[in-house]
N, C-alpha and C positions, 0 to 999 in steps of 0.2 A: 436235706444237703442242697444246696444250688449247684448243678449240674457245671458250672464253670469257677468253682470256689478254689481247684486247682490254678488257676489264670490268673484269679486273683490274688494269691498267697507267693504267685512268683514277680508281679506287681507291688507289693506291699517288700519282697527281699530288697529288689530295684531299691525303694525311697531308704533303706533301712541302710541297705551301701549306701546311698547319695547322701544319707548324713553324715557320714564318714569321710564323703570327698568332698563337703560344703567346707571343711576345719582341718583338714590336711595339708592342708600347704602352709597356713598359718601355723598348724600345730609342730611342724618341722622347717621350720623357717632358718634357726639358726644353720642346720645340716646344705642344706641346697643352699643357702647365702654361700657357704664355704665350698660345695660342689660347682657353682656356675659364676664364683669370681663378682658377686655384687650384694648389693645391702637390702636391708629391710624395706626400703624402698621399691627395690627390682623385684621384690617377689611378690610387693602389692600389687604392682603390676600385670604378674602372672596370672593372681587373682583374678582382677579384674578384666581379663581377657576372658575366662571363662563367661564373665557376664558378658563379655562383646560377643560370642559366640552364642550365646541364646537369644538376644536379643538380633543379631540379623538373622537367625533361622526359625524361629516362631510361627511367625508366618505360614512359610513353604512347610513348616512340618506339620502345621495342623491343615492345610489343603492335602497334604499325601496322606496324612489320617484319613480324611471323607474319604478319598478316592481309592486307598488298596486296603484299608482297614487298621485296625489297631496292633495287629500282633506284629506287623513285619517294624512297626514301628520302634516297639519296645526290644524286641529281638537286636535291634542295630543299636539301640542304646545299652544294650550290656554287654557288647560289643563294644561300642566306642569307649565308654567309662573302664573298661578292663585294661582297653589299650591305652589309656590315657596313662592308668598308675602302673600299668609296667614300664611306661616311657618315661615316667618324671624322673622316678630315680636311675634312671638311664642314661636319660640326656645328656651329649657331653659340655655340651652348652645352651648359653640361654636364649639363643634364637630356637633352639628345637623345642625347647621346654614352651616356650609362647606358644606353639604351634599345636603341643600338643593337648595348653589349655584350652586355647579354640577352638578343638575335637571333642572337650569334653562338654562346652557349653553348647555345641552342637546338639555331644549325645543328651544331656538335659534337657534343648527342646521337641528332640526327639520322644523321651521319656515322658512329659506332660503331657503332650499332642496325644500319644497314643495311651496313655494310661487314665486320666481322669475320663475323657468319654466311656472308655472302654470300664472299668468301676458304675460309671451310670446304668451302663448298658446289661453290667453282669447284676448292680442292686438295682434294681429300676424303682422298688418302692422305700429303698433306704437310701439314696445315692449320696443324699446329706451327709451322713455316718462315712459313710464309704470312703469319700474322697477326705473326711475332715483324720478319717485315721492315714492317710498320708502324711501330714503332720507329725500326728503320734510316732508311726516309724521312722522319720526322719530323726527327731528329737532321741529317739533311746540310740538312734547307730553316733548322732553328736556325740552321746555322754558316754559308748563303750569305746570308741575311740583313744581315749585318753589313758583309758586304763589299759591297753590293748599296748600304746607306745610303751608307757609304765613296765608293762610285762618285759618288754623285749629289752630297755633299755637294762633292767635287774638280772637278764640273762647274758648281757655284754653281746647282744647280738646288733647287726648289723640295724639303722631307720629303715631301710630300705624293708626291711619284711611288713612295717606296718601299710606299705602297698601295696609288697608283696598278697598278700592274704584276703584283705577284701576284693584282689584281682580275678583270685582265682575263683573266688565265689560267684563274681559276676560272669565269669565264660561257664563254668555249672549252672548258675540258673540262668543263662545265656538257650543251655542245651536243653533245661528243661521246658523254657518258656516255648522251643522247637515242637517240644512232642504234645502240649497242652490246646483246647480249643477254646475260643473267641467265640463271642455272640458275632453272628452276621450283620453288623452293623448296616446292611442296605437291607437286609430283611426286614429291620428292626423301623427303620425311616419307614419304609411302605409299610408294615403295618400301622406304626401312628399314622401315618396319611391318610390312609382307608378307613380307621375309628373316626380320624375327624372329619372325614365325609359323611358320616354319621352325627355327629353332634360332636364338633369341636370343643377340646377342654377349654380355648379360649371364647369369650365373650366378645373380645375384639381382636385380631392377630396383634402380636407385639411389633413395635419398630425400634428399628436400631439406634436410629436419629433420636429415640428419647430414653427407653429402658436398657437398651442395649450398651448407650457414652455411658451412662451410671453407672451402669456395672463396671466398665473400663475403668473409668476414673477410682471405683473401691479397690479395684487389682492393685494403682499405683497405689493409694492411700494407704493400704492394708500392707503394700511390701515397706512403702517408707519409714510407718510407726516401728513395726519391726525394728527392721534397718537403725533405725536412727539410736534404739533403744540400747541395740546390743553392742554398739561402738562406744557410745557415748555415756553409758551409766557409770560404768566404775571410772569415767574422768569427771564427772559431776559428781559423786559419792567425794572422789579424794580433794577436789577443787573447791566447792561449795558448801561441802557438808563437814570438810575435814578430816574424813575418815583415812584411816591409816592403807596402804596402798594393798595388801590383803586380804579386809575388809573390805574396801571398794569393789576389788574384784568378785569376791563372793556374791554383790548385788545382783551378778549374771545368773548364778544357781538358782536364786530366787525365783529369779524372773523364769527359767528355764523349768522350774518346779512350778511356775502357776500354768506356766503354757502347756506343761502335759497333764496336768489334773483338767486343763479345760477344753482338749482334745477327746483325753475318757471319758469325761460328762458327757460331750455336743455326742460322743458315737452313740450313747443310751439314748439321753434326753429326744435327740432328732430321730430317734425309730418310732417314738410315741406321742410325744408330747408339745414340741417348738418346730414351727419350720424354716427353715435357711432365712426367708424373707426377714424372718423375727430376731435373728439373733445377729445378723447384720447393722440392725437399728439399736439395739441394747448395747453393743460391746462397744462400738465408738464413743458414748458416753461413761463408760464405764473410764474407758481410757482416759477422758478429756480429765472427770475427776481424779483419777489418780494422777495423772501428770500436773495438775493447777495445787493439789496436796503438797507431792516431792517439791514445788517451787514454791509456796507457801509456806509451809512447816519443815522448816530446815534443821530436822532430827535424824541422826542414823539411824533410829529405831521405826521411826516413819517411814523412813527409805525403804528399808526390809520389806516392809508391808507394802507400799505402794511400788516397789521393784516387781511383786510376787502378783498385783493385780495388773501390771502392765503386763506381765506375760500370759495372763490370764485371758484380759481383754482381748490381744494383739493375734493370737493361737489360733489358726483355721478360719479365718475370715477370707483370707485368699484363695481356700478350699470353697469356702459356702459362693463368694460371688460367679467360679465355675459350675458350681452344682446350679445356680440359677438360672446362669446364661445359656447353659449346654439345655435346661429344661425349656424356656422360652424361645430358642433361636434351635429347635431340634433336629430339624434338616442339615444344619451343618455342625456339629459337635466340635468337631476337631478344628475346622477353623475357627472357631468363636472363642474355643480354649487359648488357641494360640494369638486370638488378639489380648484376650484378658492378660493373657503368660507374656507380652511384650509388653504392655504398661506394665509389670512389675517387675521384667524383666530392666526396662529404663529407669523405675526409682532404686531400682540395686544399686547402678551404676552414676544416678545426679545424686541421691542424698548424702552419699560419702563425701563427697565433691564437693556439694552443696553446707554441706553442715561442715567441713573443714573451713570452706571460706568464712563461714560464721566466727569459727573457734577462735581467728584469728583478730577477734575483735577483745580477747582476752579475759571473755564472761561466757564461761558455758552454758547460763541459766536461759540464756537466747536461745540457746538449741533446742530449748524443752518448749520454748514459750513457740516456736516455731511448730513444733513436734503437737504441741497442741492446737493448732490453727491445723495443719494436718488430719488432727481427729474431727474437729469443727466441718471440715470439708467430705469427710467420708462419712459421717452421720447425714449431711445434706442431701450429700447424694444416695445413700443408704434412704431415708426416708422418703426420698423419692420413688424409687424403687419400690418398698412396701408400700406407697399409695396407689401406682400405675399397678404392682401383682392385683391388687384389691378389684384395680378395675377391669382387669382385662382375664383375668383366671374365675374360673366357673368355684364357686364355693366346693369344697369337698369336707367328708367327715375330719379327715385332718385337722382341717380348720375348726371347725368345732370343737375338737377336742381339746384344740390349742385354748381356743377361748376360754374352756371353763376350770382350764388347768391354772388361768394366767388370772380368773377372774377372784 
């Protein structure tokens, strides 16, 4: 058993709870609107404050992760997320809630900057699988929260319990994380430097101005692709395909099922058969085909299948981009994680605004044409990374296995 399995389990619990945090405000929109005397738009601004908090602090969190280690960042993240979950239902006015939302964004950036490099160091031989499992735990948390809310509603309990229960688990997990051991990131960097002094794994040194920028672009496009799909799939089903509102909303369920199956499959395949650098090329092609199909074949039954494949092919790409960039720029894992995550955070803010403007044309299909274009950009960046990866990284046994499996 891995010496740091307990540390990894604590990180995954954080992300399971983050899945709940990601949808907890929108899931309690009516109660929170009444509490703060605002409307749905006001709650959406609170949600956007989380994205702003992430975007403003990702770079700093990455630097702190490399300087002080992964453990302090993830402990702080659990504490701050718990405070957010307690603070939101207790906020007497809108402005106070906005500040708590900013804190949640800061916590999210700290969680990413500490966890992704931490998982790479805990599972050096299967870092792609380890990081992709983050997406699986986020999806599980998001799937469980509605049932939790329904349970408390059926019991006649206050909506605040849906906040307090995950907050309590965050605080308990924080205490647990304080007791576990993480790999010494400085010792790992020194060890890798010593190995490279003998024979570097690189034929030539990676350059951030080339491979790094391409991976940052993938961080942006991958986040943009699933953000657009999550927001607009129901509207497309209802307005373009003529589906009933409840049937159109179910497209998100098929999307989520596809995403979950994808990350579970990747967690197995990445260990033995396929490299992350291959997956990031194949998935955008699948996304483009699925989006093109839903645009050209306007049949509800086909939309169900394409929603599944859009979810399948957009899941895990962001995590794999981080896996690859931390492999190439191993001296500064936290810093490069923060940069890619900043690009993803920017996409999470820009895409809703941009697609909202596109929706004002009255033609929802334009949004998915734009989404297809985004997939093409993601593929181009991934193809460049794949090409450069083959040029700068020494061939390994894993690459030979992959070629035999795919041939």
